[in-house]
C-alpha positions as CSV (number, residue, x, y, z in Angstrom):
1,X,78.0,-129.2,-223.3
2,X,81.2,-127.6,-224.4
3,X,82.1,-124.4,-222.5
4,X,84.1,-121.5,-223.8
5,X,87.0,-122.6,-221.6
6,X,86.9,-126.2,-222.8
7,X,86.8,-125.3,-226.4
8,X,89.6,-122.7,-225.9
9,X,91.8,-125.3,-224.2
10,X,91.1,-127.8,-227.0
11,X,92.0,-125.3,-229.7
12,X,95.2,-124.3,-228.0
13,X,96.1,-127.9,-227.4
14,X,95.3,-128.9,-231.0
15,X,97.0,-126.0,-232.8
16,X,99.5,-124.9,-230.2
17,X,100.7,-121.6,-229.0
18,X,102.6,-120.4,-232.1
19,X,99.8,-120.6,-234.7
20,X,97.2,-119.4,-232.1
21,X,99.3,-116.4,-231.1
22,X,99.6,-115.5,-234.8
23,X,95.8,-115.9,-235.2
24,X,95.4,-113.6,-232.2
25,X,97.5,-110.9,-234.0
26,X,95.4,-111.3,-237.1
27,X,92.1,-111.1,-235.2
28,X,93.3,-107.9,-233.4
29,X,94.2,-106.3,-236.7
30,X,90.7,-107.1,-238.0
31,X,89.2,-105.6,-234.8
32,X,91.3,-102.4,-235.4
33,X,90.0,-102.2,-238.9
34,X,86.4,-102.7,-237.8
35,X,86.7,-100.0,-235.1
36,X,88.2,-97.6,-237.6
37,X,85.3,-98.2,-240.0
38,X,82.7,-97.8,-237.3
39,X,84.3,-94.5,-236.3
40,X,84.7,-93.3,-239.9
41,X,81.1,-93.9,-240.8
42,X,79.9,-92.3,-237.5
43,X,78.8,-94.1,-234.4
44,X,75.2,-93.3,-234.8
45,X,75.2,-93.5,-238.6
46,X,77.0,-96.8,-239.1
47,X,75.0,-99.5,-240.9
48,X,73.9,-102.6,-239.0
49,X,76.4,-104.6,-241.2
50,X,79.3,-102.4,-239.9
51,X,78.0,-102.9,-236.3
52,X,77.6,-106.6,-236.8
53,X,81.1,-106.9,-238.2
54,X,82.5,-105.0,-235.2
55,X,80.7,-107.4,-232.8
56,X,82.1,-110.4,-234.7
57,X,85.6,-109.1,-234.5
58,X,85.2,-108.3,-230.7
59,X,84.1,-111.9,-230.2
60,X,87.0,-113.3,-232.3
61,X,89.6,-111.3,-230.3
62,X,88.0,-112.3,-227.0
63,X,88.2,-116.0,-228.0
64,X,91.8,-115.6,-228.9
65,X,92.5,-113.8,-225.6
66,X,90.9,-116.7,-223.8
67,X,93.4,-119.0,-225.4
68,X,96.3,-116.7,-224.6
69,X,95.1,-116.5,-220.9
70,X,95.1,-120.2,-220.7
71,X,98.6,-120.4,-222.1
72,X,100.1,-117.7,-219.9
73,X,98.0,-118.2,-216.7
74,X,94.4,-117.0,-216.1
75,X,94.9,-116.4,-212.4
76,X,98.0,-114.2,-212.9
77,X,96.4,-112.2,-215.7
78,X,93.2,-111.8,-213.6
79,X,95.3,-110.4,-210.7
80,X,97.0,-107.9,-213.1
81,X,93.7,-106.9,-214.6
82,X,92.2,-106.2,-211.2
83,X,95.2,-104.2,-210.1
84,X,95.0,-102.1,-213.3
85,X,91.2,-101.6,-212.9
86,X,91.8,-100.5,-209.3
87,X,94.3,-97.9,-210.5
88,X,91.8,-96.7,-213.1
89,X,89.2,-96.4,-210.4
90,X,91.6,-94.3,-208.2
91,X,92.3,-92.0,-211.2
92,X,88.5,-91.6,-211.8
93,X,87.9,-90.8,-208.1
94,X,90.8,-88.3,-208.1
95,X,89.5,-86.5,-211.2
96,X,85.9,-86.4,-209.8
97,X,87.3,-84.8,-206.6
98,X,89.1,-82.1,-208.7
99,X,85.8,-81.0,-210.4
């Protein structure tokens, strides 16, 4: 069975960084457009088609990010993500204390 990581590595190896980074940019643009449409039509009022498109674009961007992580280093990026999430948690805790 092919895993997400295996297929992501294969895609990155087959097409290479340059075209896949361009594809990542395109997919992020499509996600931005889908998010704007979801907001414009109203979160609770958006049609299932708009919601489904948004889910598709999130999945596309996630798949491209997986490839970028492989290229740049999953472990290093994970460490940075954890550090940033910990800072976010600290900010949340501080704001809760201020209330």
